[in-house]
N, C-alpha and C positions, 0 to 999 in steps of 0.2 A: 265731546264726547260730554252720555248722558248718565243721566245714574249713574241707574239701571247696567245701563258695561259700562261705566266703572264696576262698581258692585261682582256683572258676573268676567271679569276681568280682573278682579282679588278673589275672587271662585279656586278664577283659574288657576291662576300664581301656585292659589290653596292646596292647591287638587300634587299642579306640579312637583311640590316639596315631598307630599307623601306616599313615602313608597309604598305597597300594597302586595304583601303574594299574597298564595293562595296555599293552603295547609290540609296535607289526609291528617287522617284522624290519627294517622296510623304513626301519618313524619311527626306530628301534633306533640303524641304519645312520644315518638324517643327524646322527642325536645327537650320535653319533661323532666321526662330519668336520666339526659344525660348532665340538666342541669343540680340533678336534689343528689343526684351522686356526686356529684364533685365536691359541695354544702354537706354533705352524712361523709366522705375522706375528710375537710377540711374541720369542718367541728368533730368528729373522732380523730384528730391530731393533734389540738389540741385539746380533746379531754385525757392523753397519754401526755403530752408535756407538764398536764396538772397532774396528772399523777407521777408521772419522776419527781417532776421539782418536791412534790410532798414528801414523795418516803426518804427524797437527798435529805430535809428536811430537819424528819423525823430519828433516819439513821444519825444524824450529829449531834439533833438535840436531843432526846432520851438518854443515847446516853451518856455528856454531857451533863445527866439532871442526874445518873442514878452513884455515877463520879462524884460530882461537888455532896452532894446530902448524902454518903451514904459512908464514899471509902477517901480521899482526900478531902475532907469537909480542911483542918483546917493548910492546904496547902496547896487547890488548882486553883490558885490565879495564876504560880509556879506552874499547875505540870498541863494545863487546859492549849492553852497555845501545840503545843511537840501530839499532848493524842491528839489534835483533832489533825496537826501535820504529817502523824503515820496514820490516822483512819483517808482520810483524803487522796497518802500512796498505793495505801492497798485497794483507793477505790480504783486510783490510776491501770495499776499493773490490772486489773480485771479488767479493766474498759480492755486491755493491751493485750487481755488471751493466759498475760505472765502469771494468772492466780490457775489455779479450776479447782470449778462450782463445786460438784461430788464431793470436793474435800475441804473445803469449806467445812460445805457441808457437813460431810464424815468427823472435821474439831466442830461441831456445835452442841453437836451431841452423846461425841465421844466427854466432848468436857462441860458444855453447858449444858446435857440433858434435856434436847430442843433437840427436835425431830421437823425436818421442816419435812412436808411430801409435797408433789406438790394435786391436785384435787381434779379426778377428771367428770 
């Protein structure tokens, strides 16, 4: 086999391995939209997970800091684990549907003087 024949054989072998597709612009646009949609959903889910994690951290740490700084200055070491346990217990009850969000909001307004409303 001569040099030209070897190059021709290598070129044909490379072409055989490479798949070629013909797509219309509409088909290509649909594929791009689908991939972007999957990526957006993944990013949206990641942002939601990050927001929930941040909210849970704040839910636990802010009340603890207030209790330690203003209410349980001498006894917080003993009382914090029990308090945290109760908070997590109530959170699980809410997740299981055992606590009503509207009732919790009413208690917050009645006893805490804070009204939470969803914005539109």
